[in-house]
C-alpha positions as CSV (number, residue, x, y, z in Angstrom):
1,M,-2.2,26.3,-9.8
2,V,0.8,24.1,-9.6
3,L,4.4,25.4,-9.7
4,I,6.8,22.9,-11.3
5,E,10.6,22.6,-11.3
6,T,12.1,19.8,-13.5
7,P,15.3,18.0,-12.6
8,E,17.0,20.3,-15.1
9,R,15.8,23.3,-13.0
10,E,13.3,24.4,-15.7
11,H,10.3,26.2,-14.1
12,Y,6.7,26.0,-15.2
13,A,3.3,26.9,-13.8
14,Y,0.1,25.0,-14.5
15,E,-3.2,26.7,-14.1
16,E,-6.6,24.9,-14.4
17,G,-10.1,26.3,-14.4
18,Q,-13.6,25.4,-15.6
19,A,-13.0,26.4,-19.2
20,V,-9.3,26.4,-19.7
21,S,-6.0,24.8,-18.6
22,V,-2.6,26.5,-19.3
23,L,1.0,25.5,-18.9
24,H,3.1,28.7,-18.5
25,S,6.9,28.8,-19.2
26,G,7.6,32.5,-19.8
27,S,9.6,34.3,-17.1
28,K,7.1,37.1,-16.7
29,E,4.2,34.8,-16.2
30,L,6.2,32.6,-13.8
31,S,7.2,35.6,-11.8
32,D,3.6,36.9,-11.5
33,L,2.2,33.4,-10.6
34,T,5.0,32.8,-8.1
35,Q,4.2,36.0,-6.4
36,R,0.4,35.3,-6.4
37,F,1.1,31.8,-4.9
38,G,3.2,33.4,-2.2
39,M,0.3,35.8,-1.4
40,F,-2.1,32.8,-1.2
41,R,0.2,31.0,1.2
42,T,0.5,34.0,3.5
43,Q,-3.3,34.3,3.7
44,A,-4.2,30.6,3.9
45,L,-5.4,29.0,7.0
46,S,-3.4,26.1,8.4
47,T,-4.7,22.5,7.9
48,E,-6.1,22.5,11.5
49,E,-7.7,26.0,11.1
50,S,-9.2,25.0,7.8
51,A,-10.8,21.9,9.4
52,R,-12.3,24.0,12.2
53,F,-13.6,26.6,9.8
54,I,-15.2,24.0,7.5
55,G,-16.8,22.3,10.6
56,K,-18.1,25.6,11.8
57,V,-19.7,26.5,8.5
58,A,-21.1,23.0,8.1
59,D,-22.7,23.3,11.6
60,E,-24.3,26.6,10.7
61,W,-26.0,25.1,7.7
């Protein structure tokens, strides 16, 4: 998912999956996706933590 703001301050959200890609411009969809993005950000590991986690999982394989 990518959140986009144009120079004219228009807002869009682009979602891409295996079978579909969608550009959203409706305020309801944008609000929902912005909230979802915020939840992802609060739960995501930092870059350093992600690298350590990936290395740990790779070592366990």
